[in-house]
C-alpha positions as CSV (number, residue, x, y, z in Angstrom):
1,X,109.4,73.3,116.3
2,X,106.3,74.1,118.3
3,X,104.9,77.8,118.3
4,X,106.5,79.5,121.3
5,X,104.2,80.2,124.5
6,X,104.0,83.6,125.5
7,X,106.5,85.1,127.8
8,X,105.9,87.2,130.8
9,X,102.3,88.4,130.4
10,X,101.7,92.3,130.2
11,X,98.5,93.3,131.4
12,X,96.0,95.0,128.9
13,X,95.0,98.4,129.6
14,X,91.5,98.9,130.8
15,X,90.3,102.7,130.7
16,X,86.9,102.9,132.7
17,X,86.3,106.3,131.4
18,X,87.0,105.2,127.8
19,X,83.4,106.1,126.4
20,X,83.7,109.3,128.3
21,X,86.6,110.7,126.9
22,X,85.4,109.3,123.3
23,X,82.5,111.4,123.8
24,X,84.3,114.4,125.0
25,X,86.4,114.1,121.8
26,X,83.4,113.7,119.5
27,X,81.8,116.6,121.2
28,X,84.9,118.9,120.7
29,X,85.0,118.0,117.1
30,X,81.3,118.9,116.4
31,X,81.7,122.4,118.2
32,X,79.2,121.6,121.1
33,X,81.9,120.7,123.8
34,X,80.9,121.8,127.4
35,X,83.8,121.9,129.8
36,X,81.6,121.7,132.9
37,X,79.7,118.8,131.3
38,X,83.3,116.8,131.3
39,X,84.7,118.2,134.3
40,X,85.4,114.9,135.5
41,X,87.9,114.2,132.6
42,X,90.0,117.2,133.4
43,X,92.9,115.0,134.7
44,X,92.6,112.2,132.0
45,X,95.7,111.6,130.1
46,X,94.1,112.1,126.8
47,X,92.0,115.3,127.9
48,X,94.8,117.3,125.9
49,X,93.5,115.8,122.8
50,X,89.9,116.8,123.6
51,X,91.4,120.2,124.0
52,X,93.4,119.8,120.7
53,X,90.1,118.7,118.9
54,X,88.5,121.7,119.9
55,X,91.1,124.3,119.0
56,X,91.6,122.4,115.7
57,X,87.9,122.9,115.1
58,X,87.9,126.5,115.5
59,X,91.5,127.2,114.5
60,X,90.9,130.5,112.6
61,X,89.2,132.1,115.5
62,X,91.6,130.7,118.4
63,X,93.4,133.6,120.1
64,X,97.2,133.8,120.0
65,X,97.2,133.7,123.9
66,X,95.2,130.6,124.0
67,X,97.3,128.5,121.4
68,X,100.6,129.9,122.7
69,X,99.5,128.3,126.1
70,X,98.4,125.1,124.8
71,X,101.8,124.9,122.7
72,X,103.8,125.8,126.1
73,X,101.7,123.4,128.3
74,X,102.3,120.5,126.0
75,X,105.8,121.7,124.9
76,X,107.8,118.3,123.7
77,X,104.4,116.2,123.5
78,X,103.1,114.9,120.4
79,X,100.0,116.7,120.7
80,X,101.9,120.0,120.4
81,X,103.2,118.9,117.3
82,X,100.0,118.0,115.8
83,X,98.6,121.3,116.9
84,X,101.6,123.4,115.6
85,X,101.1,122.9,111.8
86,X,97.4,124.0,111.6
87,X,98.1,126.8,113.8
88,X,100.9,127.9,111.7
89,X,98.8,127.5,108.6
90,X,96.0,129.7,110.3
91,X,98.6,132.4,111.3
92,X,99.9,132.6,107.7
93,X,96.4,133.0,106.2
94,X,95.7,136.1,108.3
95,X,99.1,137.5,107.8
96,X,100.0,137.4,111.5
97,X,103.7,137.1,111.1
98,X,104.6,137.6,114.8
99,X,102.4,134.8,116.0
100,X,103.8,132.4,113.1
101,X,107.2,133.2,114.2
102,X,106.5,132.9,117.7
103,X,105.0,129.2,117.2
104,X,107.7,128.3,114.8
105,X,109.9,124.9,115.5
106,X,112.4,123.6,113.1
107,X,110.9,120.1,113.4
108,X,108.0,121.4,110.9
109,X,108.9,119.7,107.7
110,X,106.2,121.3,105.5
111,X,107.7,122.9,102.3
112,X,104.6,125.3,102.3
113,X,105.0,126.3,105.8
114,X,108.9,126.6,105.6
115,X,108.2,129.1,102.9
116,X,105.6,130.8,105.0
117,X,108.2,131.3,107.5
118,X,110.7,132.7,105.3
119,X,107.9,135.2,104.1
120,X,107.1,136.2,107.5
121,X,110.8,136.7,107.9
122,X,110.7,138.7,104.7
123,X,107.9,141.0,105.6
124,X,109.4,141.4,109.4
125,X,113.0,142.3,107.6
126,X,114.5,139.7,109.2
127,X,116.7,138.8,106.2
128,X,120.3,137.4,107.1
129,X,122.7,134.8,105.7
130,X,120.8,132.2,107.3
131,X,117.6,133.5,105.7
132,X,119.4,133.0,102.2
133,X,120.7,129.6,103.0
134,X,117.3,128.3,103.9
135,X,115.5,129.7,100.7
136,X,118.1,128.3,98.8
137,X,117.5,125.1,100.5
138,X,114.1,125.0,99.6
139,X,114.8,125.8,95.9
140,X,117.5,123.3,95.6
141,X,115.7,120.6,97.7
142,X,112.7,120.2,95.3
143,X,114.3,117.8,93.0
144,X,112.4,119.2,90.2
145,X,108.9,118.9,91.8
146,X,106.5,121.7,91.9
147,X,106.7,123.9,94.9
148,X,104.0,125.7,96.5
149,X,102.8,129.2,95.3
150,X,103.7,130.5,98.8
151,X,107.2,130.3,97.9
152,X,107.2,132.5,94.9
153,X,107.7,135.8,97.0
154,X,110.5,134.0,98.7
155,X,112.1,133.2,95.3
156,X,111.5,136.6,94.2
157,X,113.3,138.1,97.1
158,X,116.1,135.8,96.9
159,X,116.6,136.7,93.4
160,X,116.7,140.2,94.1
161,X,119.5,139.6,96.4
162,X,121.7,137.7,94.1
163,X,120.8,134.4,95.7
164,X,119.1,132.7,93.0
165,X,121.3,132.4,89.7
166,X,120.6,131.4,86.4
167,X,122.7,128.6,86.9
168,X,120.7,127.6,89.7
169,X,117.4,127.9,87.9
170,X,118.9,125.7,85.1
171,X,119.9,123.1,87.4
172,X,116.4,122.7,88.7
173,X,115.0,123.0,85.1
174,X,117.1,120.0,84.5
175,X,116.0,118.1,87.3
176,X,112.4,118.8,86.5
177,X,113.0,117.4,82.9
178,X,114.4,114.2,84.7
179,X,111.3,114.0,86.9
180,X,108.9,114.7,83.6
181,X,107.4,117.9,85.1
182,X,106.8,120.0,82.1
183,X,105.0,122.6,84.1
184,X,107.8,123.4,86.4
185,X,110.0,123.6,83.6
186,X,107.9,126.5,82.0
187,X,107.8,128.4,85.4
188,X,111.4,128.2,85.4
189,X,111.9,129.4,82.1
190,X,109.7,132.4,82.6
191,X,112.2,133.7,84.7
192,X,115.3,133.2,82.6
193,X,116.9,135.8,80.4
194,X,114.7,136.5,77.2
195,X,117.7,135.1,75.3
196,X,117.3,131.5,77.0
197,X,113.7,131.6,77.4
198,X,112.5,130.2,74.0
199,X,114.6,127.3,73.9
200,X,113.6,126.5,77.7
201,X,109.9,126.4,76.7
202,X,110.5,124.6,73.7
203,X,112.3,121.8,75.8
204,X,109.2,121.9,78.2
205,X,106.9,121.5,75.1
206,X,108.8,118.3,74.1
207,X,108.5,116.7,77.5
208,X,104.7,117.0,77.2
209,X,104.8,115.7,73.5
210,X,108.0,115.3,71.3
211,X,108.0,117.5,68.4
212,X,110.2,117.9,65.2
213,X,111.4,121.3,66.1
214,X,113.9,119.4,68.6
215,X,115.8,117.8,65.6
216,X,117.3,121.6,65.2
217,X,118.4,122.2,68.7
218,X,121.8,122.7,69.6
219,X,123.7,119.6,70.3
220,X,124.2,120.0,73.9
221,X,124.1,117.7,77.1
222,X,120.9,119.7,78.1
223,X,119.3,119.2,74.7
224,X,120.3,115.2,74.9
225,X,118.8,115.2,78.3
226,X,115.7,116.5,77.5
227,X,115.1,114.7,74.4
228,X,115.8,111.5,75.8
229,X,113.5,112.0,78.8
230,X,110.9,113.3,76.7
231,X,111.1,109.9,74.7
232,X,111.3,108.0,77.9
233,X,108.2,109.7,79.1
234,X,106.4,108.7,75.7
235,X,107.9,105.0,76.0
236,X,105.7,104.9,79.2
237,X,102.8,105.6,77.3
238,X,103.3,104.4,73.8
239,X,106.4,102.2,73.5
240,X,106.1,101.5,69.7
241,X,105.8,105.3,68.8
242,X,108.9,106.3,71.2
243,X,110.8,103.2,69.6
244,X,110.2,104.7,66.0
245,X,111.1,108.2,66.9
246,X,114.2,107.6,68.8
247,X,116.5,107.1,66.0
248,X,115.9,110.3,64.2
249,X,116.5,112.3,67.4
250,X,119.5,110.1,68.6
251,X,121.1,111.0,65.3
252,X,120.1,114.6,65.1
253,X,121.3,115.4,68.6
254,X,124.3,113.0,68.8
255,X,123.0,110.8,71.6
256,X,125.4,109.1,73.9
257,X,124.8,105.3,74.8
258,X,123.1,106.9,78.0
259,X,121.1,109.1,76.2
260,X,119.9,106.1,74.1
261,X,119.7,103.8,77.3
262,X,117.4,106.3,79.0
263,X,114.8,106.2,76.2
264,X,115.2,102.4,75.5
265,X,114.8,101.5,79.2
266,X,111.2,102.8,79.4
267,X,110.3,101.4,76.1
268,X,111.6,97.9,77.2
269,X,110.2,98.4,80.7
270,X,106.5,99.3,79.7
271,X,106.5,96.6,77.0
272,X,107.8,94.0,79.3
273,X,105.3,95.2,82.1
274,X,102.4,94.3,79.9
275,X,104.3,91.1,78.5
276,X,103.7,92.3,75.0
277,X,105.1,90.4,71.9
278,X,107.9,92.7,71.5
279,X,109.1,92.4,75.2
280,X,112.1,90.4,74.4
281,X,113.4,92.3,71.5
282,X,113.1,95.7,73.4
283,X,114.7,94.2,76.6
284,X,117.6,92.8,74.7
285,X,118.1,96.4,73.0
286,X,118.9,98.4,76.2
287,X,122.4,98.7,77.0
288,X,124.1,96.8,79.9
289,X,124.9,100.2,81.5
290,X,121.4,101.1,81.6
291,X,120.0,98.2,83.2
292,X,118.9,98.2,86.8
293,X,117.3,95.7,89.3
294,X,113.8,96.4,88.1
295,X,114.7,95.9,84.4
296,X,116.5,92.7,85.2
297,X,113.4,91.4,87.2
298,X,111.5,91.9,84.0
299,X,113.8,90.3,81.9
300,X,113.7,87.2,84.2
301,X,109.8,87.5,84.3
302,X,109.3,88.0,80.5
303,X,111.4,84.7,79.6
304,X,109.6,82.7,82.1
305,X,106.2,83.9,80.7
306,X,107.2,82.5,77.1
307,X,108.6,79.3,78.9
308,X,112.0,79.9,77.9
309,X,113.8,78.5,80.7
310,X,117.4,78.9,79.2
311,X,116.7,82.8,78.6
312,X,115.3,83.1,82.0
313,X,118.3,81.3,83.7
314,X,120.8,83.6,81.7
315,X,118.7,87.0,82.6
316,X,119.2,85.9,86.4
317,X,122.8,85.2,85.9
318,X,123.1,88.9,84.5
319,X,122.1,90.2,87.9
320,X,124.6,91.7,90.1
321,X,125.6,89.5,93.2
322,X,123.0,91.3,95.7
323,X,120.2,90.7,93.6
324,X,121.1,87.1,92.6
325,X,121.4,86.3,96.0
326,X,117.7,87.2,97.1
327,X,115.9,84.1,98.2
328,X,113.4,84.6,94.9
329,X,116.1,84.3,92.3
330,X,118.1,81.8,94.2
331,X,114.9,80.0,94.1
332,X,114.3,80.6,90.4
333,X,118.0,79.8,89.5
334,X,117.4,76.4,91.2
335,X,114.3,75.7,89.4
336,X,115.6,76.8,85.9
337,X,118.8,75.0,86.4
338,X,116.5,71.9,87.2
339,X,114.5,72.4,84.2
340,X,117.4,72.5,81.9
341,X,119.1,69.7,83.3
342,X,121.5,70.9,86.0
343,X,120.6,69.2,89.0
344,X,123.8,69.9,91.0
345,X,123.2,73.6,90.6
346,X,119.6,73.3,91.3
347,X,120.4,71.6,94.6
348,X,122.9,74.2,95.7
349,X,120.8,77.0,94.6
350,X,117.5,75.8,96.5
351,X,119.6,75.1,99.7
352,X,120.6,78.9,99.6
353,X,117.0,79.8,99.1
354,X,115.6,77.5,101.7
355,X,117.3,79.4,104.7
356,X,114.8,82.1,104.1
357,X,111.6,81.8,105.9
358,X,109.6,83.7,103.2
359,X,107.5,82.3,100.0
360,X,110.3,81.3,97.9
361,X,112.4,80.0,100.8
362,X,109.5,77.6,101.7
363,X,109.0,76.5,98.0
364,X,112.7,75.8,98.0
365,X,112.6,73.6,101.2
366,X,109.6,71.6,99.7
367,X,111.9,70.9,96.6
368,X,114.4,69.6,98.8
369,X,112.1,67.9,101.2
370,X,113.5,69.4,104.1
371,X,112.0,71.3,107.1
372,X,110.9,74.9,106.9
373,X,113.5,77.4,108.3
374,X,112.3,79.3,111.3
375,X,114.3,80.7,114.1
376,X,111.6,82.3,116.3
377,X,112.8,84.9,119.1
378,X,110.8,86.0,122.1
379,X,110.9,89.5,123.6
380,X,113.7,89.3,126.3
381,X,112.3,91.1,129.1
382,X,111.0,90.3,132.7
383,X,107.8,91.5,134.2
384,X,109.6,94.7,135.6
385,X,111.1,95.7,132.6
386,X,107.9,95.4,130.7
387,X,106.0,97.3,133.5
388,X,108.6,100.2,133.1
389,X,107.9,100.5,129.3
390,X,104.1,100.0,129.8
391,X,103.9,102.8,132.2
392,X,105.3,105.3,130.0
393,X,102.7,108.1,129.6
394,X,103.1,108.6,125.8
395,X,102.8,105.2,125.2
396,X,99.7,104.8,127.5
397,X,98.0,107.8,125.7
398,X,99.0,106.1,122.2
399,X,97.5,102.8,123.3
400,X,94.3,104.8,124.4
401,X,94.1,106.8,121.2
402,X,94.7,103.4,119.1
403,X,91.5,101.9,121.3
404,X,89.6,104.8,120.4
405,X,90.3,104.2,116.7
406,X,92.5,107.5,116.5
407,X,95.1,106.0,114.6
408,X,96.9,109.2,113.4
409,X,97.0,110.5,116.8
410,X,98.1,107.3,118.4
411,X,100.7,107.1,115.9
412,X,102.0,110.4,116.8
413,X,102.2,109.6,120.6
414,X,104.0,106.3,119.7
415,X,106.8,107.9,117.9
416,X,107.2,110.3,120.9
417,X,107.3,107.2,123.2
418,X,110.0,105.7,121.0
419,X,112.3,108.5,121.1
420,X,113.0,107.6,124.7
421,X,113.1,103.8,124.1
422,X,116.4,101.4,123.3
423,X,115.8,98.6,121.0
424,X,114.8,96.3,123.9
425,X,112.4,98.8,124.9
426,X,111.1,99.3,121.7
427,X,110.0,95.6,121.1
428,X,108.4,95.6,124.7
429,X,106.4,98.5,123.6
430,X,105.3,96.6,120.6
431,X,104.4,93.6,122.8
432,X,102.4,96.1,125.2
433,X,100.6,97.6,122.0
434,X,99.6,93.9,121.0
435,X,98.3,92.9,124.3
436,X,96.1,96.1,124.2
437,X,94.7,95.3,120.7
438,X,97.0,97.5,118.7
439,X,98.4,94.9,116.3
440,X,99.8,96.5,113.4
441,X,102.7,98.2,115.8
442,X,104.2,94.2,115.2
443,X,104.3,95.5,111.6
444,X,105.4,99.2,111.8
445,X,107.1,98.9,114.9
446,X,110.0,96.6,114.3
447,X,113.0,96.9,112.2
448,X,113.7,94.7,109.1
449,X,116.6,92.6,111.2
450,X,113.7,91.8,113.8
451,X,111.6,89.8,111.5
452,X,112.1,86.5,114.0
453,X,109.6,88.0,116.4
454,X,107.0,86.1,115.0
455,X,104.4,86.4,117.6
456,X,104.6,89.9,117.1
457,X,104.9,90.3,113.4
458,X,101.8,87.7,113.0
459,X,99.2,88.6,115.8
460,X,96.5,85.9,116.1
461,X,93.0,87.1,117.4
462,X,89.3,85.6,116.9
463,X,91.2,82.3,116.3
464,X,88.2,80.3,117.5
465,X,85.9,82.1,114.8
466,X,88.7,82.0,112.3
467,X,88.7,78.0,112.9
468,X,84.8,77.6,112.9
469,X,84.3,79.5,109.6
470,X,87.2,77.9,108.0
471,X,85.7,74.4,108.8
472,X,82.2,75.6,108.0
473,X,83.9,76.6,104.5
474,X,86.2,73.5,104.0
475,X,89.3,75.8,104.0
476,X,92.5,76.2,105.8
477,X,92.1,78.5,108.8
478,X,95.8,79.6,108.2
479,X,94.6,80.9,105.3
480,X,92.0,83.0,106.6
481,X,94.3,84.4,109.2
482,X,96.8,85.1,106.5
483,X,94.4,87.4,104.7
484,X,93.2,89.2,107.8
485,X,97.1,89.7,108.6
486,X,97.5,91.0,105.1
487,X,94.4,93.0,104.8
488,X,94.2,94.9,108.0
489,X,96.7,93.3,110.6
490,X,93.7,92.5,112.7
491,X,92.3,95.7,112.8
492,X,88.5,95.4,112.9
493,X,88.1,99.2,112.0
494,X,90.3,99.3,108.9
495,X,88.7,101.0,106.1
496,X,90.3,101.5,102.6
497,X,90.1,104.2,100.1
498,X,87.9,101.8,98.1
499,X,85.6,101.5,101.2
500,X,86.6,97.9,101.9
501,X,86.0,97.3,105.5
502,X,87.0,95.4,108.5
503,X,89.1,92.6,109.2
504,X,89.0,91.0,105.7
505,X,88.3,94.3,103.8
506,X,85.3,93.2,102.7
507,X,83.3,95.8,100.6
508,X,79.8,96.4,101.5
509,X,78.3,95.2,98.0
510,X,80.1,91.9,98.5
511,X,79.4,91.5,102.1
512,X,75.5,92.0,101.1
513,X,75.9,89.6,98.1
514,X,77.6,87.0,100.2
515,X,75.0,87.2,103.0
516,X,72.3,86.8,100.9
517,X,74.0,83.7,99.3
518,X,74.6,81.9,102.7
519,X,71.3,83.2,104.2
520,X,73.3,85.5,106.6
521,X,71.2,88.3,107.8
522,X,72.5,91.6,106.5
523,X,73.2,94.5,108.8
524,X,74.4,97.0,106.4
525,X,78.1,98.2,105.6
526,X,78.7,99.2,109.4
527,X,77.9,95.7,110.5
528,X,81.3,94.6,108.6
529,X,83.1,96.6,111.5
530,X,82.0,93.7,113.8
531,X,85.0,91.0,113.8
532,X,82.8,87.8,114.0
533,X,80.4,89.3,111.0
534,X,83.1,90.1,108.9
535,X,85.2,86.5,109.3
536,X,81.8,85.0,108.2
537,X,81.4,86.7,105.3
538,X,84.9,87.2,104.2
539,X,85.6,83.4,104.6
540,X,82.5,82.7,102.7
541,X,83.7,84.8,100.0
542,X,87.1,83.2,99.8
543,X,85.1,79.8,99.4
544,X,83.1,81.3,96.8
545,X,86.3,82.6,95.0
546,X,87.9,79.2,95.4
547,X,85.1,77.3,93.8
548,X,85.1,79.8,90.9
549,X,88.6,79.5,90.0
550,X,89.1,75.9,89.8
551,X,90.0,75.2,93.6
552,X,93.4,76.9,93.3
553,X,93.9,79.1,96.1
554,X,96.7,80.9,94.5
555,X,94.0,82.1,91.8
556,X,91.6,82.9,94.4
557,X,94.2,85.1,96.5
558,X,94.9,87.0,93.2
559,X,91.4,87.3,92.4
560,X,90.6,88.7,95.8
561,X,93.0,91.4,95.5
562,X,92.9,92.3,91.7
563,X,89.3,91.5,90.9
564,X,88.3,88.9,88.2
565,X,88.7,91.1,85.0
566,X,92.7,91.0,85.4
567,X,92.7,87.4,86.9
568,X,90.9,86.1,84.0
569,X,93.3,87.8,81.7
570,X,96.3,86.3,83.6
571,X,94.6,83.2,83.6
572,X,93.8,83.1,79.7
573,X,97.5,84.5,78.8
574,X,99.3,81.4,80.8
575,X,96.9,78.4,80.9
576,X,98.6,75.4,82.4
577,X,101.6,77.1,83.7
578,X,103.0,76.0,87.2
579,X,101.9,77.9,90.1
580,X,105.3,79.6,91.2
581,X,105.8,80.5,87.6
582,X,102.2,81.9,87.0
583,X,102.5,83.8,90.2
584,X,105.8,85.5,89.1
585,X,104.2,86.4,86.0
586,X,101.3,88.3,87.6
587,X,101.6,91.8,85.8
588,X,100.4,93.8,88.7
589,X,103.3,94.3,91.0
590,X,101.0,94.7,94.1
591,X,99.0,91.3,93.5
592,X,101.9,89.6,92.3
593,X,103.6,90.3,96.0
594,X,100.2,90.1,97.6
595,X,99.9,86.4,96.5
596,X,103.3,85.3,97.5
597,X,102.9,87.2,100.8
598,X,99.3,85.7,101.7
599,X,100.7,82.1,100.9
600,X,103.9,82.6,103.0
601,X,102.0,83.9,105.9
602,X,99.6,80.9,105.6
603,X,102.8,78.8,106.4
604,X,103.4,80.9,109.6
605,X,99.9,80.8,110.9
606,X,99.8,77.2,110.3
607,X,102.9,77.0,112.6
608,X,101.1,79.4,115.2
609,X,97.8,77.6,115.0
610,X,99.0,74.2,114.8
611,X,102.8,73.9,115.5
612,X,103.6,72.5,112.0
613,X,102.4,73.2,108.6
614,X,101.0,71.9,105.3
615,X,103.4,71.9,102.5
616,X,103.3,75.2,100.6
617,X,103.3,73.3,97.3
618,X,100.1,71.6,98.4
619,X,98.6,74.7,99.7
620,X,98.8,76.5,96.6
621,X,97.2,73.8,94.8
622,X,94.5,73.5,97.2
623,X,95.4,70.0,98.6
624,X,94.5,70.2,102.2
625,X,95.2,66.8,103.4
626,X,98.9,66.4,102.1
627,X,101.8,65.8,104.6
628,X,102.6,68.4,107.0
629,X,106.1,69.7,107.7
630,X,108.1,70.5,110.8
631,X,110.4,73.8,111.3
632,X,114.1,74.2,112.2
633,X,116.4,76.6,112.7
634,X,119.0,76.3,110.2
635,X,122.7,76.1,111.5
636,X,124.8,79.1,111.4
637,X,127.1,79.3,108.5
């Protein structure tokens, strides 16, 4: 199956005043915007965001009249929503209750601002049954998490009106215990009657650090909840200590199986998550009723790490039907059945997994020697339908802002546009965004059941540079494209919290080191935002990692994500383990998923680049000259 040709083209949006509007926004943010100097932009679709930038910068000195006028002029637009929250916060800071309530919208989702609204109504005497129910909703909606200090006067007034009962306090107290929030528990305890306060404070202390006073607590459901949650929290940090303490508290407080399971679950989970020697025994000690999908996964993973194929197979068969039918576990059930001599079951489970176009499905297809499953779809729309969507003002603004690198603002306009689109129009909007260089909408703008729109989900840009640098470094171009897709979704301006930059998310220190090694002029960290430079250095770095880690791409991919120290530990813990099993036993969830994702993306990009693909089994091992496979859409069952 060849990669699909593009459908009816959508013209890219070209804004001849882009540099001017960018300069205007920057000037507004600096505080030196001169409207006369930028008079030619007054009719520009993005001028509202220039105004927003100026208002936002001077939020504490903006007049009520000016703010109200801006909100009214842009009512229903994304820019009004973006301005409303900082304006409300400013009004609250200066105790301008009338201005606050005048600007309020029930679409505001901030708990802090919801409490500020209730406080403003309280100050102005606007208390009614709805005020009470709204305040109770804030109290009950926290699920035990901490609430802003702005809520305290609201809750005090609520209590004074009889709307905050001791039962409600205890309910939130129990939720805080389950959320491991001793600070919240102490704050609630301080407002309880004196005869209940001491025990509540002792409960909070136990969540902080289990203590022997709990052995004398009353044998109530609450005591058991708190004790088991305190031991569970300890189990995350010190499984051995939690396990040694559990019997005495379970006996003293008459733990139920659920109470014991709550603690044993965390003890087992965090032991298994580090693949410690006690993992098997502690996983077996957890009651069946306390198992969930996460713990089932770790029981499988732990057994694979020990190469105990029968135990791993049994663990998969303990899963419920939904989890067991995931293509990952269909594949591993087949793999483990094959290793334990059950060829018939192996073939059936491989066949089920191979219907899915993802990592384990591709591996299953390799086991069966059949084509990879792929059922690509194209956006079903003619030029007229695409033109209608492309002309939507909010979508045009979203694309213009994305081209300026104003991602948060662009997403706000995008969401506004999508409120008017049906599913077909939304897919067209994704295509329009992609044509205009905003590639992440193919990931964040599609639903889970739309994964067959491969040309939207897997953008391909700078492919000439990718092919050139892949050839220069003797690696697969599909791998380079897959790394870019996983790291930045082809956004050359991407920057991580760790300061990794550009398409391949290269750290400046790494870029400088690689540039020295290959004799490339180094233009500093800012040069990593240049797509060509980033691909040159990122691809050379992949080659370097491939050489360092024995020519195995799956090692290099793991090292690219997690760094060399954990990679060496994983290699040392399970030397010689087959690639599929080794990947599954990576203890970092992010890295484990990342390796599988990049390898699967490589298969898709191989198809997009060349119409067929190197076998994933060969790709993982670094064999680049193996046979290539075709793609086919499985027949409907």
